[in-house]
Backbone as a ProteinNet text record, in pm:
[ID]
protein_1_A
[PRIMARY]
XXXXXXXXXXXXXXXXXXXXXXXXXXXXXXXXXXXXXXXXXXXXXXXXXXXXXXXXXXXXXXXXXXXXXXXXXXXXXXXXXXXXXXXXXXXXXXXXXXXXXXXXXXXXXXXXXXXXXXXXXXXXXXXXXXXXXXXXXXXXXXXXXXXXXXXXXXXXXXXXXXXXXXXXXXXXXXXXXXXXXXXXXXXXXXXXXXXXXXXXXXXXXXXXXXXXXXXXXXXXXXXXXXXXXXXXXXXXXXXXXXXXXXXXXXXXXXXXXXXXXXXXXXXXXXXXXXXXXXXXXXXXXXXXXXXXXXXXXXXXXXXXXXXXXXXXXXXXX
[TERTIARY]
-1908.5	-1783.7	-1784.3	-1728.5	-1716.4	-1599.7	-1625.8	-1523.8	-1517.1	-1397.8	-1366.8	-1235.5	-1238.4	-1137.2	-1030.2	-900.3	-811.5	-685.3	-600.7	-473.3	-365.7	-248.9	-124.8	-17.2	105.1	210.3	321.3	371.2	494.2	604.3	689.5	816.5	765.1	645.4	603.8	494.8	460.9	367	237	131.2	0.2	-58.2	-74.1	-127.7	-280.4	-365.6	-506.2	-526	-604.9	-640.6	-773.4	-807.9	-948.2	-900.7	-962.7	-950.4	-1083.4	-1072.1	-1199.3	-1184.2	-1295.2	-1292.8	-1411.1	-1400	-1509	-1628.6	-1739	-1864.8	-1867.9	-1826.8	-1809.5	-1689.7	-1613	-1484.6	-1456.9	-1414.1	-1371.8	-1234	-1177.6	-1030.7	-949	-821.4	-747.3	-742.6	-762	-760.7	-649.1	-603	-495.4	-537.8	-431	-457.2	-367.9	-418	-333.8	-338.3	-205.6	-188.7	-162.1	-225.5	-222.5	-190.4	-96.9	-88	-140.3	-202.7	-262.3	-154	-215.8	-117.5	-91.3	-12.1	41.7	-76.1	-41.6	-134.5	-272.5	-282.3	-407.5	-441.7	-565.2	-592.5	-676.7	-685.5	-752.3	-896	-957.1	-1109.3	-1151.5	-1056.6	-1095.7	-1183.2	-1306.8	-1389	-1331.5	-1223.7	-1165.3	-1136.6	-1087.3	-1034	-1145	-1270.1	-1372.6	-1403.6	-1424	-1436.6	-1332.5	-1211	-1098	-1120.9	-1157.3	-1161	-1291.7	-1392.9	-1514.8	-1488.4	-1416.7	-1378.9	-1271	-1172.5	-1076.7	-1139.4	-1226.9	-1288.1	-1387.1	-1454	-1551.7	-1483.2	-1349.5	-1266.8	-1197.4	-1222.3	-1175.3	-1063	-1019.2	-905.9	-958.6	-864.3	-872.2	-792.1	-839.8	-761.6	-738.2	-612.3	-573	-523.7	-588.2	-547.5	-536.9	-432.4	-406.5	-358.4	-372.8	-313.5	-155.6	-78.9	66.4	80.2	187.8	206.6	204.6	150	154.3	29.6	-45.8	-159.8	-295	-402.3	-529.1	-545.7	-606.7	-630.1	-496.9	-385.5	-277.9	-192.5	-117.7	-36.8	89.2	167.6	303.7	291.6	408.8	431.5	345	269.4	164.4	244.1	203.6	266.1	402.9	458.7	582.6	591	613.7	593.6	718.4	748	870.6	866.5	895.8	874	944.3	1059.6	1134.7	1044.1	984.5	897.4	774	719.4	596.8	636.3	742.5	790.1	796.6	850.8	854.5	706.4	618.2	475	420	447.6	403.8	457.5	581.2	652.7	574.8	552.2	489.3	335.1	275.6	144.8	134.1	232.7	253.4	256.3	344.5	359.5	230.8	165.3	33.1	-67.8	-74	-140.6	-114.4	15.2	63.8	6.2	-32.2	-82.1	-230.8	-314.6	-452.8	-475.2	-563.4	-593.5	-673.3	-735	-827.3	-744.2	-605.8	-524	-420.1	-402	-313.9	-179.8	-97	32	127.8	116	215.8	158.8	62.8	-11.3	-51.9	38.3	13.1	82.3	-11.8	22.8	28	81	85.8	18.5	-63	-126.9	-104	-67.1	-47.6	-81.9	-160.7	-220.1	-193.1	-139.1	-121.6	2.5	104.5	224.4	314.6	333.4	417.9	341.1	214.9	142.4	186.6	177.6	228.3	374	472.4	606.2	628.1	552.4	571.6	540.1	443.6	418	536.3	605.1	726.3	835.5	862.1	968.7	932	806.7	782.4	810.8	767.1	794.1	938.7	1015.6	1166.1	1243.5	1191.4	1274.1	1192.7	1079.6	1011	954.9	1037.2	1008.1	878.9	810.5	691.1	579.4	612.9	508.5	513.7	418.9	389.1	362.8	301.4	253.7	238.4	266.8	265.1	185.4	99.3	26	52.2	107.1	148.8	76.9	-19.1	-95.9	-52.7	-21.5	31	141.3	242.6	349.8	442.2	518.8	634.1	752.9	850.2	970.5	1105.2	1091	1209	1151.7	1165.1	1112.1	1165.4	1306.4	1366.6	1315.2	1307	1255	1102.8	1032.8	888.8	876	950.1	937.4	988.8	1095.4	1157.9	1060.4	991.7	906	774.5	753.1	640	668.1	791.5	840	918.3	903.6	992.8	1124	1233.8	1370.7	1407.1	1369.9	1398	1351.4	1214.1	1153.7	1220.9	1279.1	1348	1478.4	1555.2	1675.1	1638.7	1524.8	1498.4	1454.9	1385	1336.8	1460.2	1562.1	1680.7	1759.8	1755.8	1819.6	1738.2	1608.2	1518.9	1554.4	1568.6	1603.5	1749.7	1833.7	1965.3	1973.1	1887.5	1888.7	1817.4	1709.9	1637.5	1722.1	1802.6	1898.9	1997.9	2049.7	2141	2069.8	1936.5	1863.3	1823.3	1806.7	1764.5	1897.5	2010.3	2141.3	2173.7	2147.7	2173.8	2065.4	1944.2	1839.5	1753	1771.7	1695.8	1558.2	1518	1387.8	1391.2	1307.4	1306.9	1159.3	1137.2	1020.9	918.2	786.2	670.9	603.7	565.1	508.4	380.4	304.6	192.1	231.6	206.8	257.5	215.9	94	36.7	70.4	110.9	139.3	276.5	357.7	495.5	604.6	541.8	637.2	596.8	474.1	408.7	361	342.2	276.5	154	36.6	-96.4	-114.7	-161.6	-188.6	-331.2	-367.4	-500	-611.1	-585	-677.4	-694.8	-590.1	-595.3	-660.5	-659.8	-723.8	-868.5	-915.2	-1048.5	-1126.4	-1051.2	-1116.1	-1154.4	-1267.5	-1313.8	-1297.8	-1215.1	-1192.8	-1153.7	-1082.8	-1037.9	-1097	-1213	-1275.4	-1320.6	-1338.8	-1396.1	-1286.1	-1159.5	-1054.7	-959	-978.1	-884.2	-870.1	-986.9	-973.2	-920.5	-873.7	-816.8	-670	-615.2	-462.3	-402.1	-284.9	-207.7	-184.6	-205.6	-180.3	-38.9	33.4	167.5	256.5	366.2	458.1	598.6	696.3	834.5	881.3	949.5	1000.2	1110.4	1166.2	1261.4	1225.3	1088	1028.3	1057.7	1069.2	1101.3	1226	1326.2	1457.9	1435.2	1340.5	1310.4	1260	1169.4	1107.8	1220.3	1317.5	1419.2	1502.4	1514.6	1591.8	1494.5	1365.7	1277	1298	1347.3	1369	1332.4	1222.5	1180.3	1244.4	1282.3	1346.8	1471.2	1534.3	1666.7	1666.9	1535	1515.2	1417.7	1344.8	1246.3	1287.9	1412.1	1469.7	1479.6	1482	1500.9	1362.9	1245.9	1124.9	1120.4	1193.6	1177.8	1224.6	1155.4	1050.3	910	896.4	769.4	679.4	563.5	494.1	451.2	477	450.2	362.1	253.6	157.1	170.3	195.3	201.3	91.1	25.6	-73.4	-51.1	-49.7	-12.6	-119.7	-106.6	-196.3	-112.7	-146.1	-58.6	-82	33.2	32.9	-22	17.9	-4.9	66.1	-14.6	54.2	83.9	27.7	58	175.3	156.7	282.2	321.5	426.6	465.1	460.1	401.4	384.4	517.9	635.5	754.7	797.8	744	777.7	730	593.4	540	614.4	644.7	714.8	853.9	930.9	1063.7	1060.3	983.7	966.2	941.5	850.9	812.8	947.5	1009.8	1127.5	1238.6	1264.5	1357.6	1327.3	1211	1168.6	1200.8	1223.6	1226.4	1100.4	1099.5	963.6	931.2	797.8	690.2	644.4	594.7	553.4	439.7	371.7	261.9	243.5	216.7	194.4	54.6	-24.7	-157.1	-142.1	-165.4	-165.1	-293.7	-348.5	-479.7	-474.7	-543.4	-523.2	-651.8	-630.6	-746.9	-818.6	-742.1	-804.2	-703.4	-721	-628.5	-604.7	-500.8	-459.7	-574.5	-660.7	-772.3	-896.2	-927.8	-1044.7	-1031.7	-912	-891.4	-951	-948.9	-1002.2	-1148.2	-1223.7	-1362.6	-1383.9	-1309.7	-1335.9	-1304.5	-1180.8	-1140	-1136.2	-1205.7	-1219.4	-1277.1	-1384	-1445.2	-1362.7	-1256.7	-1162.1	-1050.3	-988.4	-855.5	-884.2	-991.3	-1006.6	-1016.8	-1089.4	-1082.2	-934.1	-864.6	-728.5	-648.3	-664.4	-591.5	-634.9	-770.3	-811.3	-738.3	-755.3	-694.3	-554.9	-479.6	-339.3	-310.4	-379.2	-356.9	-407.3	-518.2	-568.1	-465.1	-407.3	-327	-176.2	-139.2	5.6	41.8	-52.7	-19.2	51.4	138.1	200.5	110.4	20.8	-84.4	-214.2	-324	-450.1	-555.6	-677.7	-790.2	-854.8	-889	-967.1	-1108.2	-1199.1	-1346.9	-1394.1	-1453	-1483.2	-1639	-1711.6	-1853.5	-1859	-1955	-1964.4	-2133.4	-2158.3	-2297.2	-2308.3	-2397.6	-2437.4	-2568.6	-2611.7	-2761.3	-2850.7	-2800.9	-2887	-2853.6	-2742.7	-2697	-2612.4	-2593.5	-2502.6	-2427.9	-2298.1	-2202.6	-2100.9	-2057.8	-1960.8	-1858.7	-1722.9	-1622.4	-1506.7	-1433.4	-1303.3	-1187.3	-1084.6	-970.3	-840.3	-771.8	-646.3	-543.8	-472.6	-372.5	-239.3	-135	-4.6	75.4	117.1	186.4	325.9	384.3	523.3	575.5
-857.6	-809.8	-752.4	-817.7	-746.7	-650.2	-562.9	-457.6	-410.4	-406.5	-349.7	-261.7	-161.5	-69.7	-144.1	-134.2	-192.7	-88.3	-131	-46.9	-138.1	-86.7	-158.3	-61.8	-87.7	4.5	-20.8	86.6	77.1	161	88.6	147.1	256.4	214.9	298.5	404.1	410.4	497.3	416.3	462	398.3	425.8	318.3	314.5	265.7	347.1	315.6	244.9	128.1	59.4	6.3	-57.3	-126.5	-266.5	-361.5	-500.4	-535.2	-575.7	-628	-775.1	-852.1	-1000.6	-1047.4	-1174.7	-1241.5	-1259.1	-1260.1	-1262.2	-1392.5	-1503.1	-1624.8	-1689.3	-1744.7	-1814.1	-1918.1	-2033.5	-2133.2	-2154.1	-2145	-2157.2	-2042.5	-2034.2	-1914.3	-1904.7	-1784.5	-1755.9	-1664.4	-1658.9	-1571.1	-1433.7	-1346.3	-1201.4	-1120.9	-1003.5	-909.5	-777.9	-717.1	-584.4	-479.2	-355.3	-248.4	-118.4	-47.8	93.7	170	279.4	358.1	422.8	469.5	536.2	669.1	734.2	880	957.9	1009.7	1095.2	1036.2	896.3	827.4	807.3	763.3	741.8	610.1	526.1	403.5	405.4	530.6	531.4	562.3	567.2	612.2	507.7	546.7	460.4	402.7	456.1	403.2	269.6	207.5	81.3	-13.2	18.1	-72.1	-185.9	-141.4	-260.4	-365.6	-334.1	-431.8	-512.8	-454.4	-511.5	-611.4	-562.3	-645.4	-775	-767.4	-882.4	-962.7	-914.9	-1002.7	-1073.2	-1002.4	-1070.9	-1170.5	-1144.4	-1249.1	-1364.2	-1358	-1484.6	-1541.6	-1494.7	-1556.3	-1494.6	-1373.4	-1307.6	-1203.9	-1196.3	-1070.6	-961.4	-843.1	-727.1	-623.3	-582.3	-482.1	-365.7	-251	-125.1	-23.6	57.7	154.7	287.6	384.8	516.8	515	546.4	558.1	671.7	644.2	737	888.2	973.2	1115.1	1153.7	1044	1066.7	1022.1	1075.9	1010.5	1003.5	895.5	860.6	806.4	793	735.5	850.5	812.4	900.7	937.3	1018.3	1057.4	1194.9	1239.8	1381.2	1399	1504.6	1525.2	1565.6	1487.5	1517.5	1481.8	1391.3	1337.5	1236.6	1279.9	1199.2	1133	1021.1	953.9	802.3	766	626.7	525.7	555.2	462.1	423.8	526.3	508.1	439.6	468.4	395.5	241.7	212	66.9	9.7	84	35.9	-0.5	86	76.9	-55.6	-67.6	-196.7	-324.1	-325.2	-447	-472.4	-368.3	-386.6	-432.5	-388.4	-437.7	-586.7	-634.7	-782.7	-847.2	-802.2	-859.5	-865.8	-751.1	-748	-853.9	-877.3	-974	-1117.2	-1131	-1260.7	-1297	-1184.5	-1203	-1240.9	-1228.8	-1247	-1391.9	-1458.6	-1601.9	-1627.6	-1542.2	-1556.5	-1559.6	-1523.5	-1509.1	-1620.7	-1672.5	-1781.4	-1704.3	-1705.6	-1627	-1671.1	-1793.2	-1835.8	-1789.5	-1708.5	-1683.2	-1534.6	-1447.5	-1300.4	-1230.9	-1157.9	-1095.2	-946.7	-875.7	-718.9	-666	-559.5	-501.2	-352.4	-269.3	-141.8	-83.7	49	109.1	256.2	308.1	453.4	511	526	592.2	518.1	584.1	525.2	398.8	398.3	277.8	161.5	177.2	64.4	28.1	133.3	106.6	37.9	82.1	28.4	-116.1	-168.5	-307.8	-387.9	-337.9	-405.1	-390.3	-268.9	-265.8	-374.7	-376	-471.5	-614.3	-648.8	-795.9	-812.3	-710.2	-733	-746.8	-691.1	-695.6	-786.1	-826.6	-909.9	-1036.7	-1142.7	-1274.3	-1353.3	-1279.9	-1326.6	-1304.5	-1215.5	-1184.4	-1289.1	-1351.5	-1456.2	-1420.4	-1301	-1256.9	-1098.8	-1041	-896.7	-852.5	-748.2	-678.8	-529	-474.3	-349.4	-275.4	-177.5	-110	39.8	66	200.2	255.5	187	226.9	325.3	373.9	456.9	368.6	376.4	283.3	364.1	507.8	577.5	729.6	765.8	883.9	1006.2	1001	1120.4	1140.1	1034.9	1042.3	1090.5	1031.1	1072.8	1216.2	1281.6	1431.5	1519.2	1463.6	1530.4	1561.7	1438.4	1440.1	1530.1	1556.8	1646.8	1802.8	1832.6	1970.9	1983	2115.6	2151.1	2161.2	2151	2148	2263.8	2372	2497.5	2488.7	2433.4	2413.9	2307.7	2206.1	2100.9	2153.4	2233.3	2295.2	2389.9	2459	2553.7	2475.6	2353	2268.4	2218	2170.2	2123.2	2229.6	2349.2	2462.6	2484.2	2480.1	2508.2	2407.1	2281.2	2163.3	2197.2	2237.7	2270.2	2382.2	2486.9	2598	2565.4	2481	2445.3	2350.2	2257.5	2184.1	2269.4	2363.9	2462	2533.5	2580	2651.8	2562.2	2430.1	2339.5	2315.8	2311.7	2295.2	2422.2	2543.5	2659.6	2696.3	2676.2	2726.6	2600.2	2494.7	2373.9	2346.1	2431.3	2409.1	2441.1	2397.8	2425.1	2467	2482.2	2531	2419.5	2472.8	2389.6	2399.1	2302.2	2322.8	2217.5	2247.2	2160.6	2045.1	1927.6	1802.2	1774.1	1821.7	1792.5	1899.2	2013.7	2121.4	2158.5	2131.1	2172.1	2060.8	1935.6	1817.3	1748.4	1683.3	1640.6	1753.9	1758.4	1852.8	1794.3	1832.2	1780.2	1799.9	1699.9	1697.8	1763.1	1814.1	1855.5	1755.8	1634.7	1534.5	1519.5	1529.4	1514.2	1635.7	1754.8	1875.2	1860.6	1794.9	1796.8	1659.2	1563.9	1444.1	1441.9	1356.3	1354.3	1219.3	1135.7	994.7	976.9	1079	1072.9	1186.3	1229.6	1343.6	1326.5	1201.2	1169.8	1178.4	1175.5	1193.5	1312.9	1376.1	1483.5	1584.8	1630.8	1741.3	1695.5	1560.3	1509.7	1504.8	1528.4	1517.2	1646.9	1633.9	1761.1	1851	1973.4	2074.8	2141.8	2098.2	2141.8	2030.9	1993.8	1899.6	1967.6	1915.7	1963	1954.2	2047.8	2034.9	1931.2	1910.1	1804.4	1659	1634.1	1508.5	1477.3	1583.6	1570.6	1495.5	1507.1	1455.5	1294.5	1265.3	1117.7	1060	1135	1083	1073.1	1166.9	1150.2	1033.2	969	855.8	722.1	741.9	637	565.4	423.1	355.8	218.6	172.2	28.8	-46.9	28.3	-41	-109.6	-50.4	-116.5	-234.8	-272.4	-401.6	-495.1	-460.7	-543.8	-680.4	-690.9	-829.2	-924.1	-860.4	-936.8	-997.2	-969.3	-1023.8	-1178.4	-1209.6	-1353.3	-1450.1	-1556.2	-1613.1	-1575.2	-1466.2	-1430.9	-1376.7	-1422.4	-1380.3	-1232.7	-1173.1	-1022.7	-993.9	-919.8	-870.1	-727.7	-671.8	-520.2	-477.7	-370.7	-306	-173.1	-142.9	-13.4	53.8	167.1	241.8	298.3	272	317.1	478.4	548.8	691.7	748.8	702.1	749.6	874.8	986	1117.5	1134.4	1047.2	1058.8	974.9	846.6	755.2	692.6	736.6	704.1	560.8	529.7	392.9	308.6	369.8	290.5	260.7	336.3	282.2	148.9	120.4	-25.6	-114.6	-68.7	-175.2	-202.8	-96.2	-109.7	-218.2	-175.6	-277.5	-425.1	-442.6	-577	-645.4	-564.9	-607.7	-657.4	-571.8	-596.2	-702.5	-750.7	-849.8	-984.1	-1076.1	-1211.9	-1279.7	-1408.1	-1481.3	-1542.2	-1576.6	-1549.1	-1407.4	-1366.8	-1231.3	-1209.6	-1108.2	-1083.9	-930.3	-888.3	-748.1	-726.3	-633.1	-599.5	-451.4	-431.3	-285.8	-236.7	-126.3	-70.2	31.9	19.3	113.6	190	305.1	397.7	444.2	484.8	532.4	624.2	666.5	761.7	702.7	756.4	708.5	698.3	799.2	788.2	726.2	742.2	681.9	536	480.9	340.5	263.4	309.9	247.8	209.6	300.6	269.1	201.4	244.2	191.9	43.2	11.8	-138.8	-208.9	-154.9	-234	-378.7	-380.9	-511.8	-614.5	-573.3	-662.3	-685.4	-578.6	-576.2	-650.3	-611.2	-669.1	-818.9	-875.8	-1031.6	-1089.2	-1015.9	-1072	-1056.9	-941.4	-925.1	-1050.4	-1069.3	-1179.8	-1313	-1341.3	-1462.5	-1484.6	-1368.5	-1366.3	-1408.3	-1348.3	-1380.6	-1530.7	-1575.4	-1704.9	-1813.6	-1792.9	-1888.6	-1875.5	-1768.7	-1742.8	-1767.6	-1788.4	-1803	-1938.1	-1953	-2074.8	-2179	-2130.9	-2207.2	-2169.6	-2248.1	-2209.3	-2299.1	-2255.1	-2344.3	-2369.9	-2500.4	-2548.4	-2579.9	-2518.2	-2539.1	-2638.4	-2752.3	-2861.4	-2870.1	-2867.8	-2883.5	-3026.1	-3106	-3240.9	-3278.9	-3325.7	-3363.2	-3509.4	-3578.3	-3709.9	-3720.1	-3837.8	-3859	-3825.3	-3833	-3826.4	-3705.3	-3638.7	-3540.9	-3445.4	-3321.3	-3216.8	-3181.5	-3178.1	-3146.1	-3036.8	-2968.1	-2871.4	-2885.3	-2871.9	-2878.3	-2797.6	-2756.4	-2683.1	-2773.7	-2780.3	-2850.6	-2767.6	-2771.4	-2692.6	-2761.9	-2695.3	-2759.4	-2689.7	-2745.6	-2687.3	-2717.7	-2616.5	-2644	-2673.9	-2762.2	-2795.3	-2863.8
546.7	591.8	739.4	828.8	958.5	983	1080	1093.1	1234.3	1270.4	1408.5	1418.1	1503.1	1521.7	1610.5	1573.1	1653.1	1674	1780.2	1803.4	1822.8	1789.1	1818.2	1825.3	1873.2	1893.2	1801.4	1752.7	1652.7	1705.2	1778.8	1849.2	1947.3	2019	2136.5	2091	1953.9	1898.7	1873.9	1936	1912.2	1770.1	1706.5	1577.4	1562.4	1493.6	1480.7	1343.1	1362.7	1243.1	1236.6	1124.1	1099.9	1069.1	1133.9	1090.1	1030.6	912	837	809.4	834.9	838.5	760.4	727.1	670.1	759.2	701.2	781.4	870.8	813.1	882.4	845.8	943.7	929.1	1041.3	997.7	1092.2	1085.7	1218.7	1232.7	1178.1	1205.4	1164.4	999	959.5	814.8	772.9	643.4	597.5	619.8	624.5	647.2	548.7	527.4	433	516	498	564.1	462.5	492.8	399.5	458.6	423.7	462.9	341.5	370.2	267	167	58.8	-45.7	-2.1	-90.3	-77.7	-6.7	119.4	190.8	221.3	211.7	229.5	375.9	409.6	537.3	531.4	645.1	648.3	612.7	650.9	638.7	487.5	399.4	256.8	194.6	147.3	75.7	-51.1	-104.6	-217.6	-198.9	-78.1	-63.3	-35.1	-6.7	40.3	-58.6	-196.6	-290.3	-290.6	-261.7	-246.7	-127.7	-19.1	107.8	104.9	48.6	53.5	-37.3	-147.3	-220.7	-157	-87.1	-13.4	99.1	168.2	298.5	247.3	144.6	73	53.7	-1.7	-37.4	96.5	205.5	327.7	394.7	354.8	405.1	522.6	621.3	713.9	645.7	670.4	611.2	703.9	736.4	830.3	757.2	779.6	713.4	840.9	828	944.1	893.6	983.8	950	995.5	918.7	957	1069.5	1145.8	1261	1196.1	1275.9	1242.6	1153.8	1117.5	1034.4	1086.2	1042.4	1086.1	1224.4	1271.7	1426.7	1492.3	1419	1492	1570.8	1667.3	1726.1	1652.6	1720.2	1640.1	1601.8	1560.5	1511.7	1386.3	1393.9	1275.8	1158.4	1050.3	916.4	891.2	969.8	939.1	832	706	581	551.6	631.8	619	593.5	470.9	438.5	512.6	571.6	663.3	787.8	850.5	958.6	911.9	793.7	749.7	731	680.6	666	808.2	901.3	1039.6	1087.9	1058.5	1107.7	1029.4	916.1	836.2	892.6	934	993.7	1126.6	1198	1320.5	1315.6	1205.4	1182	1150.8	1084.9	1062	1178.4	1279.3	1412.7	1484.9	1476.3	1535.6	1484.5	1366.5	1303.5	1353.6	1383.6	1431.6	1567.7	1640.6	1787.8	1779.3	1675	1667	1642.9	1732.2	1710.7	1589.4	1537.6	1406.8	1283.5	1304.9	1184.4	1172.3	1057.8	1022.3	1004.8	1116.2	1121.4	1016.7	959.8	857.6	710.7	717.1	574.5	570	573.4	556	436.6	372.1	239.5	264.9	158.9	169.6	43.5	74.3	-49	-40.2	-142.9	-144.5	-279.5	-258.5	-375.4	-377.2	-479.7	-497.6	-449.8	-554.3	-527.2	-415.2	-304.1	-201.3	-133.2	-149.2	-90.5	-174.2	-295.7	-376.4	-368.3	-351	-323.9	-185.2	-96.2	49.2	60.6	-17.5	-10	-66.2	-164	-213.8	-115.8	-57	42.1	162.3	194.5	318.2	279.2	160.9	120.4	103.6	64.2	39.3	186.3	290.4	408.8	502.5	492.6	587.8	527.3	553.5	485.6	538.9	645.1	688.2	587.7	494.6	384.7	267.3	251.8	154.2	16.2	2	-136.2	-130.3	-238.7	-241.2	-378.6	-340.2	-464.3	-454.2	-561.9	-570.9	-687.6	-646.9	-747	-774.2	-896.9	-943.8	-851.3	-835.5	-740	-788.1	-699	-725.3	-707.2	-800.8	-793.1	-759.4	-778.4	-751	-719.6	-588.1	-549.2	-603.1	-615.7	-690.4	-840.8	-910.5	-1047	-1034.9	-952.8	-933.5	-914.7	-811	-789	-896.5	-968.1	-1078.1	-1195.6	-1227.9	-1337.9	-1323.1	-1207	-1184.3	-1218.6	-1240.9	-1255.3	-1382.7	-1441.1	-1551.3	-1493	-1586.9	-1538.5	-1450.6	-1489.1	-1403.8	-1267.2	-1261.9	-1127.4	-1051.1	-1113.9	-1040.6	-979.1	-1068.8	-1007.9	-893.9	-906.2	-785.2	-668.5	-689.5	-580.3	-499.3	-580.2	-517.5	-432.5	-487.3	-415.1	-289.3	-305.7	-175.2	-64.7	-111.5	-23.3	39.1	-31.7	26.3	125.6	83.6	174.4	298.4	293.8	415.3	513	439.4	515.2	604	548.6	615.9	718	698.1	797.2	917.1	893	1008.6	1096.3	1027.5	1106.9	1189.4	1132.7	1202	1309.8	1275.5	1365.7	1442.4	1389.7	1461.5	1406.3	1308.9	1240.8	1101.4	1024.1	875.2	830.8	704.9	642.1	643.7	660.9	645	515.6	438.1	314.6	300	188.1	170.7	86.3	134.8	79.2	-67.9	-96.1	-217.9	-325.9	-280.4	-384.6	-380.4	-272.6	-278.2	-255.7	-241.3	-236	-364.7	-357.8	-483.7	-547.9	-677.6	-757.8	-810.1	-765.3	-816.9	-966.2	-1030.6	-1177.6	-1192.6	-1310	-1323.5	-1284.7	-1314.9	-1286.8	-1122.7	-1057	-914.5	-855.5	-913.8	-856.9	-878.6	-988.1	-1020.9	-953.9	-935.2	-880.3	-733.2	-714.9	-583.3	-526	-589.9	-550	-403.2	-355.1	-212.4	-134.2	-179.3	-110.2	26.7	60.1	196.6	302.8	252.6	355.5	321.7	213.6	169.4	281	351.7	445.1	578.3	586.5	716.5	708.7	601.8	590.9	623	677	713.9	590.1	608.8	513	514.8	619.7	639.9	685.6	621	667.8	652.9	726.7	704.1	564.5	508.9	374.7	373.4	488.8	503.4	463.5	472.5	429.5	278.7	206	51	42.2	125.8	127.5	134.7	226	235.6	119.5	50.5	-68.2	-192	-185.9	-288.1	-269.3	-138.6	-112.5	-132.7	-155.1	-169.9	-298	-281	-409.5	-403.5	-405.6	-407.7	-532.2	-639.2	-737.4	-706.2	-596.8	-560.7	-486.5	-442.4	-352.8	-412.5	-515.5	-565.5	-589.3	-641.4	-685.7	-552.3	-428.3	-305.8	-273.8	-337.4	-307.9	-347.7	-456.6	-512.8	-404.6	-380.5	-451.5	-405.8	-330.2	-284.7	-414.6	-443.4	-562.4	-555.5	-667.2	-681.4	-802.7	-763	-871.9	-875.4	-994.7	-1015.2	-1115.7	-1082.6	-1146.6	-1183.2	-1323.1	-1372.9	-1467.3	-1505.4	-1585.6	-1708.2	-1825.5	-1946.5	-1947.2	-1974.8	-1981.9	-1860.6	-1740.9	-1615.9	-1585	-1549.9	-1544.1	-1389.3	-1298	-1158.9	-1103.5	-1125.2	-1092.7	-1235.5	-1293.4	-1422.2	-1454	-1579.6	-1617.7	-1619.7	-1643.5	-1635.6	-1497.1	-1390.2	-1259.4	-1231.3	-1280.1	-1273.6	-1358.8	-1485.7	-1575.1	-1525.8	-1484.9	-1430.6	-1318.1	-1223.2	-1112.7	-1154.1	-1250.6	-1294.3	-1362.1	-1437.1	-1521.7	-1406.3	-1313.5	-1206.8	-1113.1	-1094.2	-1003.3	-1036	-945.2	-985.5	-1004.5	-1018.3	-1030.4	-902.4	-884.2	-979.7	-970.8	-1089.2	-1093.3	-1208.1	-1196.4	-1299.3	-1302.9	-1431.3	-1459	-1525.3	-1462.5	-1519.1	-1569	-1699.8	-1745	-1788.8	-1735	-1762.7	-1877.4	-1981.1	-2101.9	-2116.2	-2190.5	-2222.5	-2093.3	-1987.9	-1858.6	-1808.9	-1680	-1617.5	-1468.6	-1402.1	-1273.7	-1179.4	-1162.6	-1071.2	-1134.8	-1258.1	-1322.4	-1323.6	-1320.9	-1340.3	-1219.7	-1105.3	-983.1	-1008.8	-1059.9	-1085.3	-1233.1	-1330.6	-1461	-1472.2	-1412.2	-1424.4	-1292	-1195.4	-1070.1	-1078.6	-1172.7	-1185.6	-1249.2	-1312.5	-1374.3	-1289.8	-1227.7	-1152.3	-1014.7	-942.1	-811.3	-807.4	-899.9	-901	-928	-1008.7	-1031.9	-898.3	-829.4	-704.2	-606.2	-601.3	-517.4	-556.5	-685.3	-730.3	-701.3	-720	-690.4	-540.3	-439.9	-316.8	-284.7	-349	-308.6	-372.1	-486.9	-552.4	-493.9	-426.8	-405.3	-263	-164.7	-41.3	-12.5	92.5	120.6	176.4	242.7	316.2	272.4	274.9	229.4	280.6	243.9	295.8	152.2	138.3	32.3	66.4	-0.9	37.1	-48.5	-4.3	-88.4	-84	-200.5	-212	-278.3	-212.7	-253.9	-275.5	-385.5	-404	-440.2	-385	-419.6	-453.5	-493.7	-518.9	-397.9	-284.3	-162.7	-63	-99.6	-2.1	-70.6	0.1	-50.6	90.7	82.6	200	154.6	268.3	245.9	367.6	333.6	426.6	390.1	493	468.7	509.4	419.2	453	448.8	561	568.1	478.7	402.5	321.8	323.2	314.5	309.4	178.5	113.9	-16.8	-2.8	-76	-79.2	38.1
[MASK]
+++++++++++++++++++++++++++++++++++++++++++++++++++++++++++++++++++++++++++++++++++++++++++++++++++++++++++++++++++++++++++++++++++++++++++++++++++++++++++++++++++++++++++++++++++++++++++++++++++++++++++++++++++++++++++++++++++++++++++++++++++++++++++++++++++++++++++++++++++++++++++++++++++++++++++++++++++++++++++++

């Protein structure tokens, strides 16, 4: 797998990314765009097994830091899904400018909470996307934040948001909070896991409380039906305490066809990445390979006297 740092602009904001590519490729090849999951960064080692498998299958993979995070420019810690979607759309446009990319053959991959939800939002609004994979997604931000809290905590949280909204109107600024402890509420597993330990110390520890209102409005469930006929693969975890299982199944039920659901059992949200990676990652690769509108067929041919190999560009439909 080859790797290079890249930059592009999203509405004037410089975005830092990594383009991972096959070791050898002839002609333009399909590409996949990925924005990280909730509070994730492009450098996370968690994503490497996925990218290694996808580039080995002949795909370019662009992953980037959303504006305000990691190496990208922008206001630090602005956790706003609408702007993240804008960054994803501009990332697709950037891929279209690269001569090594088949601009008619771009897919979307997202993993982890809003990462999984964002890939669905992108596919719903941007018809340049030919295939979507959404892993452990959030379907409804309000329900997601609500279910992290006991009912009295939820009532108090809504009052906190209301008070902060009034404060911002009167003073021009509001409260700053820890995104993992005061917007999302970390599960015991999240507090103990080291699955994102390589990037955890690089995320903002304070973001505007106002960002929570944007999460409350976050509803991929409302647009997932617009994806069809773009193929959609959803991956969930049974009894998931981080992104509820029914968020994945609700998205699957609401989606049009073609679609596929993979449910991982006897595991947990973070453990599943390692425990079932050997099963799930090949399924992801197969979904992208089989679902793209255009593709490359590798032909191996053997005769009594020789062995040959060639690639044929094909167009479906």
